[in-house]
N, CA, C and O atoms as a DFTB+ gen file, in Angstrom:
332 C
 N C O
     1  1     -73.090      -9.852      18.094
     2  2     -73.830     -10.998      18.582
     3  2     -73.813     -11.010      20.104
     4  3     -72.830     -10.620      20.734
     5  1     -74.923     -11.467      20.681
     6  2     -74.981     -11.622      22.126
     7  2     -74.108     -12.799      22.538
     8  3     -74.029     -13.805      21.834
     9  1     -73.475     -12.666      23.650
    10  2     -72.601     -13.727      24.145
    11  2     -73.421     -14.761      24.917
    12  3     -74.361     -14.415      25.633
    13  1     -73.058     -16.018      24.764
    14  2     -73.648     -17.093      25.552
    15  2     -74.975     -17.639      25.036
    16  3     -75.558     -18.502      25.692
    17  1     -75.478     -17.179      23.894
    18  2     -76.756     -17.706      23.408
    19  2     -76.591     -18.619      22.199
    20  3     -77.544     -19.294      21.809
    21  1     -75.420     -18.656      21.607
    22  2     -75.198     -19.478      20.430
    23  2     -74.566     -20.807      20.826
    24  3     -73.752     -20.857      21.748
    25  1     -74.939     -21.889      20.131
    26  2     -74.382     -23.206      20.491
    27  2     -72.887     -23.279      20.234
    28  3     -72.351     -22.628      19.337
    29  1     -72.247     -24.077      21.037
    30  2     -70.814     -24.338      20.879
    31  2     -70.653     -25.680      20.173
    32  3     -71.606     -26.454      20.083
    33  1     -69.488     -25.948      19.689
    34  2     -69.191     -27.269      19.152
    35  2     -69.657     -27.504      17.732
    36  3     -70.097     -28.605      17.402
    37  1     -69.572     -26.498      16.890
    38  2     -69.873     -26.727      15.479
    39  2     -68.819     -27.652      14.895
    40  3     -67.623     -27.486      15.139
    41  1     -69.277     -28.630      14.121
    42  2     -68.374     -29.574      13.483
    43  2     -69.019     -30.048      12.192
    44  3     -70.190     -29.760      11.946
    45  1     -68.281     -30.765      11.372
    46  2     -68.838     -31.301      10.137
    47  2     -69.765     -32.472      10.460
    48  3     -69.400     -33.375      11.212
    49  1     -70.964     -32.447       9.885
    50  2     -71.983     -33.464      10.115
    51  2     -72.527     -33.900       8.763
    52  3     -72.702     -33.074       7.868
    53  1     -72.796     -35.203       8.607
    54  2     -73.397     -35.730       7.386
    55  2     -74.908     -35.789       7.566
    56  3     -75.401     -36.358       8.540
    57  1     -75.646     -35.194       6.618
    58  2     -77.099     -35.254       6.590
    59  2     -77.493     -36.199       5.472
    60  3     -77.037     -36.040       4.339
    61  1     -78.344     -37.196       5.775
    62  2     -78.739     -38.196       4.782
    63  2     -80.241     -38.136       4.551
    64  3     -81.032     -38.286       5.482
    65  1     -80.626     -37.914       3.287
    66  2     -82.030     -37.937       2.887
    67  2     -82.428     -39.401       2.750
    68  3     -81.912     -40.104       1.881
    69  1     -83.333     -39.861       3.592
    70  2     -83.686     -41.275       3.621
    71  2     -84.559     -41.688       2.436
    72  3     -84.687     -42.881       2.160
    73  1     -85.161     -40.729       1.730
    74  2     -86.019     -41.090       0.603
    75  2     -85.223     -41.396      -0.658
    76  3     -85.701     -42.134      -1.520
    77  1     -84.011     -40.839      -0.787
    78  2     -83.221     -41.120      -1.990
    79  2     -81.741     -41.381      -1.691
    80  3     -80.932     -41.455      -2.616
    81  1     -81.382     -41.519      -0.427
    82  2     -80.022     -41.852       0.023
    83  2     -78.966     -40.816      -0.360
    84  3     -77.782     -41.147      -0.426
    85  1     -79.368     -39.578      -0.612
    86  2     -78.413     -38.503      -0.876
    87  2     -77.775     -38.078       0.439
    88  3     -78.468     -37.923       1.444
    89  1     -76.463     -37.890       0.439
    90  2     -75.732     -37.471       1.637
    91  2     -74.992     -36.183       1.330
    92  3     -74.295     -36.080       0.320
    93  1     -75.150     -35.191       2.217
    94  2     -74.361     -33.972       2.088
    95  2     -73.781     -33.610       3.442
    96  3     -74.354     -33.926       4.485
    97  1     -72.644     -32.947       3.411
    98  2     -71.896     -32.642       4.624
    99  2     -71.853     -31.136       4.807
   100  3     -71.552     -30.388       3.877
   101  1     -72.161     -30.705       6.032
   102  2     -72.117     -29.288       6.375
   103  2     -71.824     -29.160       7.862
   104  3     -71.840     -30.151       8.592
   105  1     -71.560     -27.951       8.304
   106  2     -71.302     -27.727       9.725
   107  2     -72.615     -27.651      10.487
   108  3     -73.594     -27.081      10.006
   109  1     -72.624     -28.231      11.682
   110  2     -73.807     -28.230      12.522
   111  2     -73.416     -28.476      13.965
   112  3     -72.353     -29.028      14.248
   113  1     -74.285     -28.062      14.872
   114  2     -74.103     -28.342      16.287
   115  2     -75.104     -29.390      16.756
   116  3     -75.180     -29.674      17.952
   117  1     -75.876     -29.973      15.833
   118  2     -76.883     -30.978      16.168
   119  2     -76.217     -32.233      16.721
   120  3     -75.167     -32.662      16.243
   121  1     -76.854     -32.810      17.738
   122  2     -76.336     -34.019      18.366
   123  2     -76.797     -35.250      17.602
   124  3     -77.904     -35.278      17.064
   125  1     -75.945     -36.264      17.559
   126  2     -76.289     -37.509      16.890
   127  2     -75.562     -38.669      17.553
   128  3     -74.408     -38.548      17.964
   129  1     -76.269     -39.806      17.649
   130  2     -75.654     -41.007      18.204
   131  2     -75.125     -41.923      17.113
   132  3     -74.330     -42.823      17.383
   133  1     -75.573     -41.691      15.864
   134  2     -75.156     -42.524      14.743
   135  2     -74.037     -41.843      13.964
   136  3     -73.880     -40.623      14.003
   137  1     -73.254     -42.672      13.248
   138  2     -72.184     -42.149      12.403
   139  2     -72.282     -42.796      11.029
   140  3     -72.933     -43.826      10.852
   141  1     -71.622     -42.170      10.060
   142  2     -71.575     -42.697       8.699
   143  2     -70.185     -42.427       8.141
   144  3     -69.556     -41.416       8.452
   145  1     -69.721     -43.356       7.311
   146  2     -68.414     -43.211       6.679
   147  2     -68.608     -42.665       5.267
   148  3     -69.254     -43.300       4.433
   149  1     -68.044     -41.483       5.002
   150  2     -68.127     -40.861       3.679
   151  2     -66.707     -40.608       3.201
   152  3     -65.969     -39.835       3.812
   153  1     -66.327     -41.252       2.122
   154  2     -64.994     -41.115       1.529
   155  2     -63.871     -41.379       2.531
   156  3     -62.851     -40.690       2.531
   157  1     -64.071     -42.374       3.376
   158  2     -63.053     -42.769       4.333
   159  2     -63.000     -41.938       5.599
   160  3     -62.124     -42.148       6.437
   161  1     -63.921     -40.997       5.755
   162  2     -63.974     -40.155       6.954
   163  2     -65.295     -40.426       7.659
   164  3     -66.342     -40.494       7.016
   165  1     -65.249     -40.580       8.979
   166  2     -66.446     -40.854       9.762
   167  2     -67.052     -39.543      10.271
   168  3     -66.365     -38.720      10.876
   169  1     -68.348     -39.366      10.014
   170  2     -69.075     -38.157      10.425
   171  2     -70.281     -38.545      11.261
   172  3     -70.834     -39.629      11.074
   173  1     -70.707     -37.673      12.190
   174  2     -71.995     -37.888      12.850
   175  2     -73.102     -37.834      11.792
   176  3     -73.004     -37.067      10.834
   177  1     -74.148     -38.641      11.958
   178  2     -75.212     -38.758      10.957
   179  2     -76.525     -38.186      11.475
   180  3     -76.972     -38.522      12.571
   181  1     -77.139     -37.313      10.669
   182  2     -78.479     -36.806      10.932
   183  2     -79.348     -37.279       9.771
   184  3     -79.049     -36.992       8.612
   185  1     -80.432     -38.011      10.083
   186  2     -81.319     -38.533       9.042
   187  2     -82.441     -37.538       8.767
   188  3     -83.039     -36.985       9.691
   189  1     -82.719     -37.319       7.473
   190  2     -83.770     -36.402       7.046
   191  2     -84.833     -37.165       6.270
   192  3     -84.520     -38.122       5.561
   193  1     -86.082     -36.747       6.400
   194  2     -87.150     -37.332       5.603
   195  2     -87.191     -36.713       4.216
   196  3     -87.538     -37.385       3.244
   197  1     -86.838     -35.434       4.117
   198  2     -86.904     -34.722       2.847
   199  2     -85.804     -33.668       2.821
   200  3     -85.499     -33.058       3.845
   201  1     -85.215     -33.458       1.661
   202  2     -84.156     -32.458       1.524
   203  2     -84.276     -31.788       0.164
   204  3     -85.264     -31.985      -0.543
   205  1     -83.286     -31.006      -0.199
   206  2     -83.318     -30.290      -1.469
   207  2     -83.307     -31.233      -2.665
   208  3     -83.719     -30.837      -3.756
   209  1     -82.851     -32.456      -2.493
   210  2     -82.809     -33.398      -3.610
   211  2     -84.084     -34.210      -3.765
   212  3     -84.241     -34.921      -4.757
   213  1     -85.006     -34.119      -2.797
   214  2     -86.246     -34.887      -2.915
   215  2     -87.501     -34.027      -2.765
   216  3     -88.603     -34.524      -2.999
   217  1     -87.373     -32.766      -2.388
   218  2     -88.535     -31.904      -2.205
   219  2     -89.112     -31.506      -3.563
   220  3     -88.363     -31.092      -4.448
   221  1     -90.429     -31.624      -3.743
   222  2     -91.041     -31.310      -5.045
   223  2     -90.757     -29.895      -5.548
   224  3     -90.695     -29.686      -6.759
   225  1     -90.586     -28.932      -4.667
   226  2     -90.308     -27.561      -5.105
   227  2     -88.987     -27.491      -5.865
   228  3     -88.883     -26.795      -6.875
   229  1     -87.987     -28.208      -5.380
   230  2     -86.666     -28.178      -6.006
   231  2     -86.534     -29.144      -7.176
   232  3     -85.783     -28.887      -8.116
   233  1     -87.262     -30.256      -7.118
   234  2     -87.140     -31.250      -8.181
   235  2     -88.064     -30.963      -9.359
   236  3     -87.836     -31.468     -10.458
   237  1     -89.104     -30.157      -9.145
   238  2     -90.056     -29.853     -10.205
   239  2     -91.073     -30.953     -10.431
   240  3     -91.824     -30.906     -11.405
   241  1     -91.112     -31.926      -9.562
   242  2     -92.057     -33.040      -9.673
   243  2     -93.132     -32.900      -8.607
   244  3     -93.161     -33.662      -7.641
   245  1     -94.013     -31.927      -8.784
   246  2     -95.058     -31.653      -7.804
   247  2     -96.180     -32.679      -7.918
   248  3     -96.513     -33.126      -9.015
   249  1     -96.754     -33.046      -6.788
   250  2     -97.886     -33.951      -6.764
   251  2     -99.165     -33.126      -6.860
   252  3     -99.295     -32.089      -6.210
   253  1    -100.094     -33.588      -7.663
   254  2    -101.384     -32.938      -7.774
   255  2    -102.327     -33.625      -6.805
   256  3    -102.559     -34.830      -6.905
   257  1    -102.872     -32.861      -5.867
   258  2    -103.764     -33.410      -4.868
   259  2    -105.200     -33.085      -5.271
   260  3    -105.528     -31.925      -5.519
   261  1    -106.040     -34.088      -5.335
   262  2    -107.430     -33.929      -5.739
   263  2    -108.263     -33.546      -4.517
   264  3    -108.947     -34.392      -3.942
   265  1    -108.209     -32.285      -4.123
   266  2    -108.946     -31.852      -2.932
   267  2    -110.439     -31.819      -3.187
   268  3    -111.216     -32.108      -2.276
   269  1    -110.869     -31.478      -4.391
   270  2    -112.307     -31.441      -4.690
   271  2    -112.905     -32.836      -4.554
   272  3    -113.993     -32.996      -4.000
   273  1    -112.204     -33.839      -5.055
   274  2    -112.686     -35.212      -4.928
   275  2    -112.739     -35.668      -3.488
   276  3    -113.647     -36.410      -3.112
   277  1    -111.811     -35.254      -2.689
   278  2    -111.797     -35.626      -1.272
   279  2    -112.977     -35.004      -0.537
   280  3    -113.604     -35.644       0.307
   281  1    -113.272     -33.750      -0.866
   282  2    -114.376     -33.059      -0.202
   283  2    -115.700     -33.715      -0.564
   284  3    -116.541     -33.936       0.308
   285  1    -115.893     -34.029      -1.846
   286  2    -117.124     -34.695      -2.275
   287  2    -117.268     -36.061      -1.617
   288  3    -118.364     -36.435      -1.199
   289  1    -116.192     -36.795      -1.524
   290  2    -116.223     -38.109      -0.891
   291  2    -116.602     -37.987       0.586
   292  3    -117.384     -38.787       1.100
   293  1    -116.041     -36.976       1.266
   294  2    -116.364     -36.742       2.669
   295  2    -117.837     -36.397       2.836
   296  3    -118.503     -36.933       3.721
   297  1    -118.355     -35.500       1.988
   298  2    -119.758     -35.090       2.081
   299  2    -120.689     -36.270       1.829
   300  3    -121.683     -36.437       2.536
   301  1    -120.376     -37.088       0.828
   302  2    -121.205     -38.254       0.541
   303  2    -121.187     -39.258       1.685
   304  3    -122.212     -39.858       2.008
   305  1    -120.044     -39.433       2.283
   306  2    -119.901     -40.409       3.368
   307  2    -120.715     -40.012       4.592
   308  3    -121.318     -40.872       5.235
   309  1    -120.742     -38.728       4.924
   310  2    -121.405     -38.268       6.140
   311  2    -122.763     -37.628       5.882
   312  3    -123.352     -37.056       6.800
   313  1    -123.276     -37.712       4.652
   314  2    -124.591     -37.167       4.340
   315  2    -125.687     -37.945       5.063
   316  3    -126.733     -37.383       5.390
   317  1    -125.455     -39.235       5.315
   318  2    -126.455     -40.058       5.967
   319  2    -126.719     -39.652       7.423
   320  3    -127.759     -39.999       7.984
   321  1    -125.784     -38.922       8.032
   322  2    -125.949     -38.495       9.419
   323  2    -126.651     -37.141       9.538
   324  3    -126.978     -36.692      10.636
   325  1    -126.875     -36.500       8.387
   326  2    -127.530     -35.197       8.362
   327  2    -128.994     -35.347       8.733
   328  3    -129.635     -36.315       8.324
   329  1    -129.525     -34.425       9.486
   330  2    -130.945     -34.480       9.864
   331  2    -131.739     -33.485       9.087
   332  3    -132.953     -33.386       9.269
């Protein structure tokens, strides 16, 4: 490894998925101003919008997006501006 290019200060950090309140702890060098208490231990907190417990790929609950309907709706809406 090259010297001086990797971050210093790896420590245990709590990552919280805000969509389902799942919390997992791993090592990170990410900075955080917030903290959270997990099992009586205080950790820096990093908030996530999506994680392995809420992402459709991992949960198997994929959303079906009606792109054909959206395209038709767009064409109908702007057809009046066509010359």
